[in-house]
Every structure is written in C-alpha cells, then in structure tokens.
mmCIF file of the N, C-alpha and C atoms, coordinates in Angstrom:
data_MODEL
# 
_entry.id   MODEL 
# 
loop_
_atom_site.group_PDB 
_atom_site.id 
_atom_site.type_symbol 
_atom_site.label_atom_id 
_atom_site.label_alt_id 
_atom_site.label_comp_id 
_atom_site.label_asym_id 
_atom_site.label_entity_id 
_atom_site.label_seq_id 
_atom_site.pdbx_PDB_ins_code 
_atom_site.Cartn_x 
_atom_site.Cartn_y 
_atom_site.Cartn_z 
_atom_site.occupancy 
_atom_site.B_iso_or_equiv 
_atom_site.pdbx_formal_charge 
_atom_site.auth_seq_id 
_atom_site.auth_comp_id 
_atom_site.auth_asym_id 
_atom_site.auth_atom_id 
_atom_site.pdbx_PDB_model_num 
ATOM 1   N N  . MET A 1 1  ? -84.266 54.770 56.150 1.00 0.00 ? 1  MET A N  1 
ATOM 2   C CA . MET A 1 1  ? -84.450 56.100 55.124 1.00 0.00 ? 1  MET A CA 1 
ATOM 3   C C  . MET A 1 1  ? -84.997 57.189 55.691 1.00 0.00 ? 1  MET A C  1 
ATOM 4   N N  . LYS A 1 2  ? -84.726 58.330 55.335 1.00 0.00 ? 2  LYS A N  1 
ATOM 5   C CA . LYS A 1 2  ? -85.399 59.540 55.947 1.00 0.00 ? 2  LYS A CA 1 
ATOM 6   C C  . LYS A 1 2  ? -86.004 60.356 54.586 1.00 0.00 ? 2  LYS A C  1 
ATOM 7   N N  . ILE A 1 3  ? -87.273 60.561 54.656 1.00 0.00 ? 3  ILE A N  1 
ATOM 8   C CA . ILE A 1 3  ? -87.749 61.454 53.309 1.00 0.00 ? 3  ILE A CA 1 
ATOM 9   C C  . ILE A 1 3  ? -88.252 62.812 54.285 1.00 0.00 ? 3  ILE A C  1 
ATOM 10  N N  . ASN A 1 4  ? -87.792 63.673 53.490 1.00 0.00 ? 4  ASN A N  1 
ATOM 11  C CA . ASN A 1 4  ? -88.436 65.282 53.738 1.00 0.00 ? 4  ASN A CA 1 
ATOM 12  C C  . ASN A 1 4  ? -89.089 65.365 52.328 1.00 0.00 ? 4  ASN A C  1 
ATOM 13  N N  . LYS A 1 5  ? -90.360 65.689 52.554 1.00 0.00 ? 5  LYS A N  1 
ATOM 14  C CA . LYS A 1 5  ? -91.163 66.202 51.237 1.00 0.00 ? 5  LYS A CA 1 
ATOM 15  C C  . LYS A 1 5  ? -91.453 67.443 51.126 1.00 0.00 ? 5  LYS A C  1 
ATOM 16  N N  . ASP A 1 6  ? -91.498 67.968 50.303 1.00 0.00 ? 6  ASP A N  1 
ATOM 17  C CA . ASP A 1 6  ? -91.821 68.720 49.694 1.00 0.00 ? 6  ASP A CA 1 
ATOM 18  C C  . ASP A 1 6  ? -91.555 70.173 50.029 1.00 0.00 ? 6  ASP A C  1 
ATOM 19  N N  . LEU A 1 7  ? -90.278 70.208 50.083 1.00 0.00 ? 7  LEU A N  1 
ATOM 20  C CA . LEU A 1 7  ? -89.173 71.443 50.587 1.00 0.00 ? 7  LEU A CA 1 
ATOM 21  C C  . LEU A 1 7  ? -89.505 72.534 49.514 1.00 0.00 ? 7  LEU A C  1 
ATOM 22  N N  . ALA A 1 8  ? -89.790 73.854 49.703 1.00 0.00 ? 8  ALA A N  1 
ATOM 23  C CA . ALA A 1 8  ? -89.663 74.962 48.836 1.00 0.00 ? 8  ALA A CA 1 
ATOM 24  C C  . ALA A 1 8  ? -88.210 75.037 48.723 1.00 0.00 ? 8  ALA A C  1 
ATOM 25  N N  . TYR A 1 9  ? -87.859 75.310 47.173 1.00 0.00 ? 9  TYR A N  1 
ATOM 26  C CA . TYR A 1 9  ? -86.625 76.006 46.909 1.00 0.00 ? 9  TYR A CA 1 
ATOM 27  C C  . TYR A 1 9  ? -86.592 77.042 45.653 1.00 0.00 ? 9  TYR A C  1 
ATOM 28  N N  . GLY A 1 10 ? -87.794 77.473 45.791 1.00 0.00 ? 10 GLY A N  1 
ATOM 29  C CA . GLY A 1 10 ? -88.269 78.888 45.038 1.00 0.00 ? 10 GLY A CA 1 
ATOM 30  C C  . GLY A 1 10 ? -89.376 79.321 45.169 1.00 0.00 ? 10 GLY A C  1 
ATOM 31  N N  . ALA A 1 11 ? -89.590 80.639 44.446 1.00 0.00 ? 11 ALA A N  1 
ATOM 32  C CA . ALA A 1 11 ? -90.972 81.334 44.768 1.00 0.00 ? 11 ALA A CA 1 
ATOM 33  C C  . ALA A 1 11 ? -92.157 80.509 44.397 1.00 0.00 ? 11 ALA A C  1 
ATOM 34  N N  . TYR A 1 12 ? -92.232 79.899 43.302 1.00 0.00 ? 12 TYR A N  1 
ATOM 35  C CA . TYR A 1 12 ? -93.423 79.472 42.224 1.00 0.00 ? 12 TYR A CA 1 
ATOM 36  C C  . TYR A 1 12 ? -93.715 77.856 43.299 1.00 0.00 ? 12 TYR A C  1 
ATOM 37  N N  . ALA A 1 13 ? -95.099 77.671 43.302 1.00 0.00 ? 13 ALA A N  1 
ATOM 38  C CA . ALA A 1 13 ? -95.601 76.463 43.762 1.00 0.00 ? 13 ALA A CA 1 
ATOM 39  C C  . ALA A 1 13 ? -95.181 75.091 43.547 1.00 0.00 ? 13 ALA A C  1 
ATOM 40  N N  . LEU A 1 14 ? -94.801 74.919 42.312 1.00 0.00 ? 14 LEU A N  1 
ATOM 41  C CA . LEU A 1 14 ? -94.310 73.547 41.770 1.00 0.00 ? 14 LEU A CA 1 
ATOM 42  C C  . LEU A 1 14 ? -92.762 73.866 42.241 1.00 0.00 ? 14 LEU A C  1 
ATOM 43  N N  . GLN A 1 15 ? -91.894 74.621 42.165 1.00 0.00 ? 15 GLN A N  1 
ATOM 44  C CA . GLN A 1 15 ? -90.521 74.718 42.867 1.00 0.00 ? 15 GLN A CA 1 
ATOM 45  C C  . GLN A 1 15 ? -90.491 73.903 44.334 1.00 0.00 ? 15 GLN A C  1 
ATOM 46  N N  . LYS A 1 16 ? -90.622 72.494 44.308 1.00 0.00 ? 16 LYS A N  1 
ATOM 47  C CA . LYS A 1 16 ? -90.470 71.701 45.629 1.00 0.00 ? 16 LYS A CA 1 
ATOM 48  C C  . LYS A 1 16 ? -89.791 70.405 45.259 1.00 0.00 ? 16 LYS A C  1 
ATOM 49  N N  . LEU A 1 17 ? -88.754 70.072 46.414 1.00 0.00 ? 17 LEU A N  1 
ATOM 50  C CA . LEU A 1 17 ? -88.260 68.887 46.147 1.00 0.00 ? 17 LEU A CA 1 
ATOM 51  C C  . LEU A 1 17 ? -88.576 68.038 47.237 1.00 0.00 ? 17 LEU A C  1 
ATOM 52  N N  . ASP A 1 18 ? -88.178 66.710 47.207 1.00 0.00 ? 18 ASP A N  1 
ATOM 53  C CA . ASP A 1 18 ? -88.250 65.838 48.333 1.00 0.00 ? 18 ASP A CA 1 
ATOM 54  C C  . ASP A 1 18 ? -86.766 65.323 48.590 1.00 0.00 ? 18 ASP A C  1 
ATOM 55  N N  . ILE A 1 19 ? -86.182 65.292 49.584 1.00 0.00 ? 19 ILE A N  1 
ATOM 56  C CA . ILE A 1 19 ? -84.780 64.591 49.594 1.00 0.00 ? 19 ILE A CA 1 
ATOM 57  C C  . ILE A 1 19 ? -85.120 63.225 50.504 1.00 0.00 ? 19 ILE A C  1 
ATOM 58  N N  . TYR A 1 20 ? -84.277 62.203 50.171 1.00 0.00 ? 20 TYR A N  1 
ATOM 59  C CA . TYR A 1 20 ? -84.150 61.153 50.419 1.00 0.00 ? 20 TYR A CA 1 
ATOM 60  C C  . TYR A 1 20 ? -82.978 60.692 51.147 1.00 0.00 ? 20 TYR A C  1 
ATOM 61  N N  . GLU A 1 21 ? -82.585 60.361 52.277 1.00 0.00 ? 21 GLU A N  1 
ATOM 62  C CA . GLU A 1 21 ? -81.432 60.413 52.696 1.00 0.00 ? 21 GLU A CA 1 
ATOM 63  C C  . GLU A 1 21 ? -81.157 58.793 53.323 1.00 0.00 ? 21 GLU A C  1 
ATOM 64  N N  . PRO A 1 22 ? -80.241 58.113 53.381 1.00 0.00 ? 22 PRO A N  1 
ATOM 65  C CA . PRO A 1 22 ? -79.872 57.067 53.869 1.00 0.00 ? 22 PRO A CA 1 
ATOM 66  C C  . PRO A 1 22 ? -79.535 57.156 55.281 1.00 0.00 ? 22 PRO A C  1 
ATOM 67  N N  . GLU A 1 23 ? -79.482 55.988 56.433 1.00 0.00 ? 23 GLU A N  1 
ATOM 68  C CA . GLU A 1 23 ? -79.406 56.233 57.730 1.00 0.00 ? 23 GLU A CA 1 
ATOM 69  C C  . GLU A 1 23 ? -77.747 56.503 57.888 1.00 0.00 ? 23 GLU A C  1 
ATOM 70  N N  . SER A 1 24 ? -76.774 56.175 57.166 1.00 0.00 ? 24 SER A N  1 
ATOM 71  C CA . SER A 1 24 ? -75.568 56.406 57.231 1.00 0.00 ? 24 SER A CA 1 
ATOM 72  C C  . SER A 1 24 ? -75.216 57.449 56.539 1.00 0.00 ? 24 SER A C  1 
ATOM 73  N N  . ASP A 1 25 ? -73.738 57.877 56.641 1.00 0.00 ? 25 ASP A N  1 
ATOM 74  C CA . ASP A 1 25 ? -73.510 59.164 55.553 1.00 0.00 ? 25 ASP A CA 1 
ATOM 75  C C  . ASP A 1 25 ? -73.597 58.610 54.232 1.00 0.00 ? 25 ASP A C  1 
ATOM 76  N N  . ALA A 1 26 ? -74.049 59.613 53.695 1.00 0.00 ? 26 ALA A N  1 
ATOM 77  C CA . ALA A 1 26 ? -74.199 59.652 51.815 1.00 0.00 ? 26 ALA A CA 1 
ATOM 78  C C  . ALA A 1 26 ? -72.654 59.407 51.295 1.00 0.00 ? 26 ALA A C  1 
ATOM 79  N N  . ILE A 1 27 ? -72.492 58.503 50.254 1.00 0.00 ? 27 ILE A N  1 
ATOM 80  C CA . ILE A 1 27 ? -71.308 58.739 49.537 1.00 0.00 ? 27 ILE A CA 1 
ATOM 81  C C  . ILE A 1 27 ? -71.263 59.812 48.672 1.00 0.00 ? 27 ILE A C  1 
ATOM 82  N N  . ALA A 1 28 ? -72.533 60.012 47.802 1.00 0.00 ? 28 ALA A N  1 
ATOM 83  C CA . ALA A 1 28 ? -72.685 61.266 47.123 1.00 0.00 ? 28 ALA A CA 1 
ATOM 84  C C  . ALA A 1 28 ? -73.917 61.950 46.997 1.00 0.00 ? 28 ALA A C  1 
ATOM 85  N N  . ASP A 1 29 ? -74.472 62.878 46.441 1.00 0.00 ? 29 ASP A N  1 
ATOM 86  C CA . ASP A 1 29 ? -75.545 63.306 46.227 1.00 0.00 ? 29 ASP A CA 1 
ATOM 87  C C  . ASP A 1 29 ? -75.778 63.328 44.641 1.00 0.00 ? 29 ASP A C  1 
ATOM 88  N N  . ILE A 1 30 ? -77.503 63.218 44.428 1.00 0.00 ? 30 ILE A N  1 
ATOM 89  C CA . ILE A 1 30 ? -77.801 62.962 43.194 1.00 0.00 ? 30 ILE A CA 1 
ATOM 90  C C  . ILE A 1 30 ? -79.333 63.686 43.040 1.00 0.00 ? 30 ILE A C  1 
ATOM 91  N N  . VAL A 1 31 ? -79.359 64.386 41.950 1.00 0.00 ? 31 VAL A N  1 
ATOM 92  C CA . VAL A 1 31 ? -80.658 65.168 41.550 1.00 0.00 ? 31 VAL A CA 1 
ATOM 93  C C  . VAL A 1 31 ? -81.116 64.407 40.629 1.00 0.00 ? 31 VAL A C  1 
ATOM 94  N N  . LEU A 1 32 ? -82.448 64.152 40.787 1.00 0.00 ? 32 LEU A N  1 
ATOM 95  C CA . LEU A 1 32 ? -83.723 63.700 39.898 1.00 0.00 ? 32 LEU A CA 1 
ATOM 96  C C  . LEU A 1 32 ? -84.184 64.748 39.291 1.00 0.00 ? 32 LEU A C  1 
ATOM 97  N N  . VAL A 1 33 ? -84.463 64.750 38.329 1.00 0.00 ? 33 VAL A N  1 
ATOM 98  C CA . VAL A 1 33 ? -85.274 65.613 37.536 1.00 0.00 ? 33 VAL A CA 1 
ATOM 99  C C  . VAL A 1 33 ? -86.197 64.584 36.459 1.00 0.00 ? 33 VAL A C  1 
ATOM 100 N N  . HIS A 1 34 ? -87.437 64.688 37.085 1.00 0.00 ? 34 HIS A N  1 
ATOM 101 C CA . HIS A 1 34 ? -88.503 63.906 36.136 1.00 0.00 ? 34 HIS A CA 1 
ATOM 102 C C  . HIS A 1 34 ? -88.557 64.369 34.608 1.00 0.00 ? 34 HIS A C  1 
ATOM 103 N N  . GLY A 1 35 ? -89.026 63.367 34.088 1.00 0.00 ? 35 GLY A N  1 
ATOM 104 C CA . GLY A 1 35 ? -88.971 63.725 32.542 1.00 0.00 ? 35 GLY A CA 1 
ATOM 105 C C  . GLY A 1 35 ? -90.564 64.398 32.239 1.00 0.00 ? 35 GLY A C  1 
ATOM 106 N N  . GLY A 1 36 ? -90.819 64.613 31.391 1.00 0.00 ? 36 GLY A N  1 
ATOM 107 C CA . GLY A 1 36 ? -92.327 65.316 30.866 1.00 0.00 ? 36 GLY A CA 1 
ATOM 108 C C  . GLY A 1 36 ? -91.695 66.495 30.122 1.00 0.00 ? 36 GLY A C  1 
ATOM 109 N N  . GLY A 1 37 ? -90.681 66.762 29.565 1.00 0.00 ? 37 GLY A N  1 
ATOM 110 C CA . GLY A 1 37 ? -90.834 67.920 28.584 1.00 0.00 ? 37 GLY A CA 1 
ATOM 111 C C  . GLY A 1 37 ? -90.820 69.062 29.142 1.00 0.00 ? 37 GLY A C  1 
ATOM 112 N N  . TRP A 1 38 ? -90.896 69.560 30.171 1.00 0.00 ? 38 TRP A N  1 
ATOM 113 C CA . TRP A 1 38 ? -91.155 70.572 31.117 1.00 0.00 ? 38 TRP A CA 1 
ATOM 114 C C  . TRP A 1 38 ? -92.341 71.189 30.887 1.00 0.00 ? 38 TRP A C  1 
ATOM 115 N N  . TRP A 1 39 ? -93.434 70.263 30.611 1.00 0.00 ? 39 TRP A N  1 
ATOM 116 C CA . TRP A 1 39 ? -94.892 70.824 30.740 1.00 0.00 ? 39 TRP A CA 1 
ATOM 117 C C  . TRP A 1 39 ? -95.614 69.925 31.204 1.00 0.00 ? 39 TRP A C  1 
ATOM 118 N N  . GLN A 1 40 ? -95.242 68.604 31.467 1.00 0.00 ? 40 GLN A N  1 
ATOM 119 C CA . GLN A 1 40 ? -95.981 67.752 32.545 1.00 0.00 ? 40 GLN A CA 1 
ATOM 120 C C  . GLN A 1 40 ? -95.177 66.763 33.281 1.00 0.00 ? 40 GLN A C  1 
ATOM 121 N N  . GLY A 1 41 ? -95.559 66.273 34.235 1.00 0.00 ? 41 GLY A N  1 
ATOM 122 C CA . GLY A 1 41 ? -94.966 65.123 34.943 1.00 0.00 ? 41 GLY A CA 1 
ATOM 123 C C  . GLY A 1 41 ? -94.658 65.781 36.321 1.00 0.00 ? 41 GLY A C  1 
ATOM 124 N N  . ASP A 1 42 ? -94.264 64.662 37.419 1.00 0.00 ? 42 ASP A N  1 
ATOM 125 C CA . ASP A 1 42 ? -94.043 65.124 38.560 1.00 0.00 ? 42 ASP A CA 1 
ATOM 126 C C  . ASP A 1 42 ? -93.031 64.012 39.262 1.00 0.00 ? 42 ASP A C  1 
ATOM 127 N N  . LYS A 1 43 ? -92.374 65.022 40.325 1.00 0.00 ? 43 LYS A N  1 
ATOM 128 C CA . LYS A 1 43 ? -91.397 64.289 41.166 1.00 0.00 ? 43 LYS A CA 1 
ATOM 129 C C  . LYS A 1 43 ? -91.906 62.902 41.839 1.00 0.00 ? 43 LYS A C  1 
ATOM 130 N N  . ARG A 1 44 ? -92.960 62.765 41.788 1.00 0.00 ? 44 ARG A N  1 
ATOM 131 C CA . ARG A 1 44 ? -93.688 61.310 42.682 1.00 0.00 ? 44 ARG A CA 1 
ATOM 132 C C  . ARG A 1 44 ? -93.183 60.212 41.963 1.00 0.00 ? 44 ARG A C  1 
ATOM 133 N N  . LYS A 1 45 ? -92.923 60.363 40.893 1.00 0.00 ? 45 LYS A N  1 
ATOM 134 C CA . LYS A 1 45 ? -92.724 59.150 39.950 1.00 0.00 ? 45 LYS A CA 1 
ATOM 135 C C  . LYS A 1 45 ? -91.247 58.539 40.033 1.00 0.00 ? 45 LYS A C  1 
ATOM 136 N N  . GLU A 1 46 ? -90.843 59.417 40.724 1.00 0.00 ? 46 GLU A N  1 
ATOM 137 C CA . GLU A 1 46 ? -88.918 58.962 40.930 1.00 0.00 ? 46 GLU A CA 1 
ATOM 138 C C  . GLU A 1 46 ? -88.889 58.131 42.160 1.00 0.00 ? 46 GLU A C  1 
ATOM 139 N N  . ASP A 1 47 ? -89.888 58.001 42.967 1.00 0.00 ? 47 ASP A N  1 
ATOM 140 C CA . ASP A 1 47 ? -89.885 57.583 44.320 1.00 0.00 ? 47 ASP A CA 1 
ATOM 141 C C  . ASP A 1 47 ? -89.349 56.185 44.402 1.00 0.00 ? 47 ASP A C  1 
ATOM 142 N N  . GLU A 1 48 ? -89.439 55.219 43.419 1.00 0.00 ? 48 GLU A N  1 
ATOM 143 C CA . GLU A 1 48 ? -89.100 53.972 43.324 1.00 0.00 ? 48 GLU A CA 1 
ATOM 144 C C  . GLU A 1 48 ? -87.406 54.292 43.124 1.00 0.00 ? 48 GLU A C  1 
ATOM 145 N N  . LEU A 1 49 ? -86.998 54.989 42.240 1.00 0.00 ? 49 LEU A N  1 
ATOM 146 C CA . LEU A 1 49 ? -85.697 54.893 41.894 1.00 0.00 ? 49 LEU A CA 1 
ATOM 147 C C  . LEU A 1 49 ? -84.943 55.456 43.167 1.00 0.00 ? 49 LEU A C  1 
ATOM 148 N N  . ALA A 1 50 ? -85.567 56.741 43.379 1.00 0.00 ? 50 ALA A N  1 
ATOM 149 C CA . ALA A 1 50 ? -84.937 57.340 44.760 1.00 0.00 ? 50 ALA A CA 1 
ATOM 150 C C  . ALA A 1 50 ? -84.586 56.595 46.035 1.00 0.00 ? 50 ALA A C  1 
ATOM 151 N N  . SER A 1 51 ? -85.570 55.592 46.194 1.00 0.00 ? 51 SER A N  1 
ATOM 152 C CA . SER A 1 51 ? -85.307 54.546 47.189 1.00 0.00 ? 51 SER A CA 1 
ATOM 153 C C  . SER A 1 51 ? -84.063 53.658 47.029 1.00 0.00 ? 51 SER A C  1 
ATOM 154 N N  . ALA A 1 52 ? -84.174 53.085 45.586 1.00 0.00 ? 52 ALA A N  1 
ATOM 155 C CA . ALA A 1 52 ? -83.074 52.276 44.937 1.00 0.00 ? 52 ALA A CA 1 
ATOM 156 C C  . ALA A 1 52 ? -81.598 52.988 45.489 1.00 0.00 ? 52 ALA A C  1 
ATOM 157 N N  . LEU A 1 53 ? -81.501 54.252 44.982 1.00 0.00 ? 53 LEU A N  1 
ATOM 158 C CA . LEU A 1 53 ? -80.384 54.684 45.075 1.00 0.00 ? 53 LEU A CA 1 
ATOM 159 C C  . LEU A 1 53 ? -79.921 54.984 46.724 1.00 0.00 ? 53 LEU A C  1 
ATOM 160 N N  . VAL A 1 54 ? -80.922 55.553 47.489 1.00 0.00 ? 54 VAL A N  1 
ATOM 161 C CA . VAL A 1 54 ? -80.542 55.463 49.025 1.00 0.00 ? 54 VAL A CA 1 
ATOM 162 C C  . VAL A 1 54 ? -79.991 54.033 49.632 1.00 0.00 ? 54 VAL A C  1 
ATOM 163 N N  . ALA A 1 55 ? -80.366 53.089 49.219 1.00 0.00 ? 55 ALA A N  1 
ATOM 164 C CA . ALA A 1 55 ? -80.114 51.732 48.991 1.00 0.00 ? 55 ALA A CA 1 
ATOM 165 C C  . ALA A 1 55 ? -78.712 51.446 49.043 1.00 0.00 ? 55 ALA A C  1 
ATOM 166 N N  . ALA A 1 56 ? -78.232 52.156 48.005 1.00 0.00 ? 56 ALA A N  1 
ATOM 167 C CA . ALA A 1 56 ? -77.202 51.916 47.536 1.00 0.00 ? 56 ALA A CA 1 
ATOM 168 C C  . ALA A 1 56 ? -75.798 53.193 47.961 1.00 0.00 ? 56 ALA A C  1 
ATOM 169 N N  . ASN A 1 57 ? -76.782 53.849 49.306 1.00 0.00 ? 57 ASN A N  1 
ATOM 170 C CA . ASN A 1 57 ? -76.188 54.936 49.982 1.00 0.00 ? 57 ASN A CA 1 
ATOM 171 C C  . ASN A 1 57 ? -75.852 56.116 49.525 1.00 0.00 ? 57 ASN A C  1 
ATOM 172 N N  . PHE A 1 58 ? -76.502 56.704 48.570 1.00 0.00 ? 58 PHE A N  1 
ATOM 173 C CA . PHE A 1 58 ? -76.664 57.955 48.150 1.00 0.00 ? 58 PHE A CA 1 
ATOM 174 C C  . PHE A 1 58 ? -77.908 59.101 48.967 1.00 0.00 ? 58 PHE A C  1 
ATOM 175 N N  . ARG A 1 59 ? -77.609 60.226 48.523 1.00 0.00 ? 59 ARG A N  1 
ATOM 176 C CA . ARG A 1 59 ? -78.293 60.784 49.217 1.00 0.00 ? 59 ARG A CA 1 
ATOM 177 C C  . ARG A 1 59 ? -79.334 61.458 47.852 1.00 0.00 ? 59 ARG A C  1 
ATOM 178 N N  . VAL A 1 60 ? -80.411 61.666 47.720 1.00 0.00 ? 60 VAL A N  1 
ATOM 179 C CA . VAL A 1 60 ? -81.097 62.016 46.429 1.00 0.00 ? 60 VAL A CA 1 
ATOM 180 C C  . VAL A 1 60 ? -81.998 63.061 46.739 1.00 0.00 ? 60 VAL A C  1 
ATOM 181 N N  . ALA A 1 61 ? -82.202 64.035 45.762 1.00 0.00 ? 61 ALA A N  1 
ATOM 182 C CA . ALA A 1 61 ? -83.587 65.295 45.700 1.00 0.00 ? 61 ALA A CA 1 
ATOM 183 C C  . ALA A 1 61 ? -83.785 64.908 44.266 1.00 0.00 ? 61 ALA A C  1 
ATOM 184 N N  . ALA A 1 62 ? -85.209 64.525 44.415 1.00 0.00 ? 62 ALA A N  1 
ATOM 185 C CA . ALA A 1 62 ? -86.493 64.343 43.587 1.00 0.00 ? 62 ALA A CA 1 
ATOM 186 C C  . ALA A 1 62 ? -87.292 65.887 43.477 1.00 0.00 ? 62 ALA A C  1 
ATOM 187 N N  . ILE A 1 63 ? -86.991 66.696 42.186 1.00 0.00 ? 63 ILE A N  1 
ATOM 188 C CA . ILE A 1 63 ? -87.245 68.018 42.206 1.00 0.00 ? 63 ILE A CA 1 
ATOM 189 C C  . ILE A 1 63 ? -88.640 68.299 41.136 1.00 0.00 ? 63 ILE A C  1 
ATOM 190 N N  . ASN A 1 64 ? -89.215 68.948 41.468 1.00 0.00 ? 64 ASN A N  1 
ATOM 191 C CA . ASN A 1 64 ? -90.539 69.271 40.694 1.00 0.00 ? 64 ASN A CA 1 
ATOM 192 C C  . ASN A 1 64 ? -90.125 70.847 40.014 1.00 0.00 ? 64 ASN A C  1 
ATOM 193 N N  . TYR A 1 65 ? -90.648 71.514 39.200 1.00 0.00 ? 65 TYR A N  1 
ATOM 194 C CA . TYR A 1 65 ? -90.360 72.495 38.540 1.00 0.00 ? 65 TYR A CA 1 
ATOM 195 C C  . TYR A 1 65 ? -91.468 73.046 37.782 1.00 0.00 ? 65 TYR A C  1 
ATOM 196 N N  . ARG A 1 66 ? -91.140 74.579 37.320 1.00 0.00 ? 66 ARG A N  1 
ATOM 197 C CA . ARG A 1 66 ? -92.182 75.239 36.856 1.00 0.00 ? 66 ARG A CA 1 
ATOM 198 C C  . ARG A 1 66 ? -92.290 74.715 35.572 1.00 0.00 ? 66 ARG A C  1 
ATOM 199 N N  . LEU A 1 67 ? -93.745 74.432 34.996 1.00 0.00 ? 67 LEU A N  1 
ATOM 200 C CA . LEU A 1 67 ? -94.087 74.286 34.010 1.00 0.00 ? 67 LEU A CA 1 
ATOM 201 C C  . LEU A 1 67 ? -94.156 74.863 32.562 1.00 0.00 ? 67 LEU A C  1 
ATOM 202 N N  . ALA A 1 68 ? -93.976 74.674 31.507 1.00 0.00 ? 68 ALA A N  1 
ATOM 203 C CA . ALA A 1 68 ? -94.486 75.553 30.243 1.00 0.00 ? 68 ALA A CA 1 
ATOM 204 C C  . ALA A 1 68 ? -95.245 74.618 29.360 1.00 0.00 ? 68 ALA A C  1 
ATOM 205 N N  . ASN A 1 69 ? -96.265 75.745 28.419 1.00 0.00 ? 69 ASN A N  1 
ATOM 206 C CA . ASN A 1 69 ? -97.056 74.898 27.537 1.00 0.00 ? 69 ASN A CA 1 
ATOM 207 C C  . ASN A 1 69 ? -96.216 74.535 26.583 1.00 0.00 ? 69 ASN A C  1 
ATOM 208 N N  . GLY A 1 70 ? -96.805 73.088 26.287 1.00 0.00 ? 70 GLY A N  1 
ATOM 209 C CA . GLY A 1 70 ? -95.960 72.185 25.457 1.00 0.00 ? 70 GLY A CA 1 
ATOM 210 C C  . GLY A 1 70 ? -95.879 72.884 23.896 1.00 0.00 ? 70 GLY A C  1 
ATOM 211 N N  . ALA A 1 71 ? -96.931 73.562 23.465 1.00 0.00 ? 71 ALA A N  1 
ATOM 212 C CA . ALA A 1 71 ? -96.825 74.030 22.258 1.00 0.00 ? 71 ALA A CA 1 
ATOM 213 C C  . ALA A 1 71 ? -95.905 75.626 22.258 1.00 0.00 ? 71 ALA A C  1 
ATOM 214 N N  . THR A 1 72 ? -96.108 76.147 22.955 1.00 0.00 ? 72 THR A N  1 
ATOM 215 C CA . THR A 1 72 ? -95.588 77.397 22.894 1.00 0.00 ? 72 THR A CA 1 
ATOM 216 C C  . THR A 1 72 ? -94.467 77.740 23.705 1.00 0.00 ? 72 THR A C  1 
ATOM 217 N N  . GLY A 1 73 ? -94.211 76.836 24.742 1.00 0.00 ? 73 GLY A N  1 
ATOM 218 C CA . GLY A 1 73 ? -93.251 76.671 25.612 1.00 0.00 ? 73 GLY A CA 1 
ATOM 219 C C  . GLY A 1 73 ? -93.161 78.008 26.818 1.00 0.00 ? 73 GLY A C  1 
ATOM 220 N N  . GLU A 1 74 ? -94.543 78.931 26.780 1.00 0.00 ? 74 GLU A N  1 
ATOM 221 C CA . GLU A 1 74 ? -95.042 79.692 27.804 1.00 0.00 ? 74 GLU A CA 1 
ATOM 222 C C  . GLU A 1 74 ? -94.964 78.973 29.280 1.00 0.00 ? 74 GLU A C  1 
ATOM 223 N N  . ASN A 1 75 ? -94.594 79.615 30.126 1.00 0.00 ? 75 ASN A N  1 
ATOM 224 C CA . ASN A 1 75 ? -94.861 79.354 31.496 1.00 0.00 ? 75 ASN A CA 1 
ATOM 225 C C  . ASN A 1 75 ? -96.049 79.238 31.851 1.00 0.00 ? 75 ASN A C  1 
ATOM 226 N N  . ILE A 1 76 ? -96.580 77.953 32.452 1.00 0.00 ? 76 ILE A N  1 
ATOM 227 C CA . ILE A 1 76 ? -98.027 78.055 32.645 1.00 0.00 ? 76 ILE A CA 1 
ATOM 228 C C  . ILE A 1 76 ? -98.354 77.889 34.413 1.00 0.00 ? 76 ILE A C  1 
ATOM 229 N N  . SER A 1 77 ? -97.137 78.017 34.810 1.00 0.00 ? 77 SER A N  1 
ATOM 230 C CA . SER A 1 77 ? -97.419 77.670 36.530 1.00 0.00 ? 77 SER A CA 1 
ATOM 231 C C  . SER A 1 77 ? -96.778 79.360 36.774 1.00 0.00 ? 77 SER A C  1 
ATOM 232 N N  . HIS A 1 78 ? -97.635 79.971 36.780 1.00 0.00 ? 78 HIS A N  1 
ATOM 233 C CA . HIS A 1 78 ? -97.319 81.685 37.388 1.00 0.00 ? 78 HIS A CA 1 
ATOM 234 C C  . HIS A 1 78 ? -97.294 81.830 38.815 1.00 0.00 ? 78 HIS A C  1 
ATOM 235 N N  . SER A 1 79 ? -98.324 80.683 39.283 1.00 0.00 ? 79 SER A N  1 
ATOM 236 C CA . SER A 1 79 ? -98.685 81.065 40.669 1.00 0.00 ? 79 SER A CA 1 
ATOM 237 C C  . SER A 1 79 ? -97.501 80.964 41.680 1.00 0.00 ? 79 SER A C  1 
ATOM 238 N N  . THR A 1 80 ? -97.702 81.899 42.682 1.00 0.00 ? 80 THR A N  1 
ATOM 239 C CA . THR A 1 80 ? -96.562 81.354 43.785 1.00 0.00 ? 80 THR A CA 1 
ATOM 240 C C  . THR A 1 80 ? -97.138 80.823 44.829 1.00 0.00 ? 80 THR A C  1 
ATOM 241 N N  . ASP A 1 81 ? -98.375 80.371 44.579 1.00 0.00 ? 81 ASP A N  1 
ATOM 242 C CA . ASP A 1 81 ? -99.233 80.011 46.192 1.00 0.00 ? 81 ASP A CA 1 
ATOM 243 C C  . ASP A 1 81 ? -99.005 78.160 46.254 1.00 0.00 ? 81 ASP A C  1 
# 
C-alpha cells in the first residue's frame, strides 16, 4: 500500500487529504469524510478503515475540512496557514 499524507486541496490549513492506494490498479475510488458534525474530528481516525478498503483493492481519500462552531455554525478555521 502507498500512502500520500496531507495533500492540500484548498486554501485553508485544514483542507488536506490522505490518499491510500493499493499496489495494483484500484477497482474504484472512495472518499472518507470523518464524523464530527463539521465542528470536530480529524481524518486520522479513518486510517484503519482506509487500510481495510485498500486491502479490498480500493483507492481511498480521507479528508479534513474547515470546521465550524458547533453552537453557531460559524467557520472557526479561518487560517490559510
């Protein structure tokens, strides 16, 4: 399995993804979005599931995303650093 970590897909610091790839051609692509209600969580918690899917010959992208305040829905990850 080949893993590429923390690839940027947007301007915000949290907009990063990890790509998990099987050794042979993948039969399909899967995007894993971690739970957390859009205000908490991290893509790293999907590592075990992503590895199992790669073992079944899928290519997997596990993503992080900008987070919001759980009470107001306001974006709390303004930084582009």
